[in-house]
N, C-alpha and C positions, 0 to 999 in steps of 0.2 A: 798841192804841188804835184801829186801823182797824175793829175789829169791835164797837164799843160800840153801834152802831146796829143795830136788828133786821133791817133790809133788807140791810145789809152782811154781817151774820152769815149770813143765809139764802143770800145769793149765794155766800159763801165755802164754806159747808158743801155746797153743791150744785155746786161747780165741779169741773173735771177735776183740779185740784191737791189736792183734799181726800182725806185718808185717814182712815178712821174705825175706831177701836179699840173694838169692842163689849165691854161688861162686863156680866156676868150674875151677880148675887148674889155679887159680890166676886171673880169669876173672870175671867181673861183668855182671849180666843180665840186659840189657837195650833194649829199643825200640825207634823208632823215635817218637818224641813228636807229639801229635795229631794236634798241631797248625802248624806243618811243619817248614819250614825255616831252615832245617839242624840241628835242636836241638834234643836232646835225653832226655829221662826220665828213671828213674830206674824202673825195674819191681819188685815190692814188693808184694810177694804172700800173700794171706790170709792164715790163719791157715788151712782151709779146702783144699786149693790148694797144700799146702806143707806137709800135714800130712804124706804121705808115705815116703818122704825123711827125714823128721825130726825123724820119728820112726826107720829109718834104722840105725842099730848099727854102721855101718861104717861112717856115717855122723857125722860131728862135728857141733853142734848147740850151738851158743854163744849169750848171751844176750848183746846187745849193749847199750841200754838205753831207757829212756822214754822221749818222746817229751814234753816239757813244754810250748812251744809257737809255732808260725808259723802257717802253714795251717792246721795242724792236731794235736792239743795238746792232750796229754793223750794216745798216741799210744805207744806200746812197740815194739821196733825194735830188731830183731834178725838176725844173719848171720847163714847160713847153708851151710857148705862146703861139696860138693858132689864129690870132686876130686877123691875119691876112685872108683867111678863108671867108667866103660869102656866108657859109653856114657850117656849123660843126654839131653833129647830132651826138648828144651825150649818151652814155650807157643808160639802159632802162632804170628808172627810179631816181636818176640823178638830174641835176639842173645847175646851170651857171647862176650864181648869186653874188651880189656885192658883199664883200667881207664885212663891211659895216653892218649889214643886216643880220648876218648869221654868226659873227665872231663871238658874241657873248653867249651864244647857244650851242657852241661846239662841245661835244661830250668829253674831250680831253684838252687840257690847257696847251700842251705842246703842239696840237694841231693848228692852233691860231698862229703860232710862229712859223710853221711850215707854209701855211697859206699866205701869210703876210709877206714872207720872203719871196715866194713864187710870184705873187702879184707885183710886188715892188720891183723885183729884178726884171720881170717881163715888161712892165710899163717903162722902166728906165731904158732898157735895151731898145725898145721901139723909138723912144724919144731922142736918145743920144746916138745918132747914127755915125758920128765921127769922133775921133779922139780929141779931147780938149787940149791936149799938149801938142800934138804934132799935126792934127787935121786929117790923118789917114782914116779911110773907111774901116768899119769894124769887120 
């Protein structure tokens, strides 16, 4: 409810509490877990790292929610779909992967939920360009 206002949304997505899950053509950004063992972890960008893609008018940035518990309570999670770009170079060591391929190998269970929500909302937002009730553009 606190992010319905455009200025409140802009402030939240640019704050130090923001974590942005970049989605590119239905794939999530992940990297091998630092502990090794064949596990993966999501690459959640800080607002400063994602500022350019969030500001891009072709990107779809979507608020996913605020963590209430777990390893990082109080963080605001966002998805940013950059599928309109011809290419998006991930940070070093990271790659875009299908969640089906890496979901069972994520090092923390809650990460699967963040990545699934990011991918699902990004894909839905790209597919549902108009309101089903009134037909207005999003």
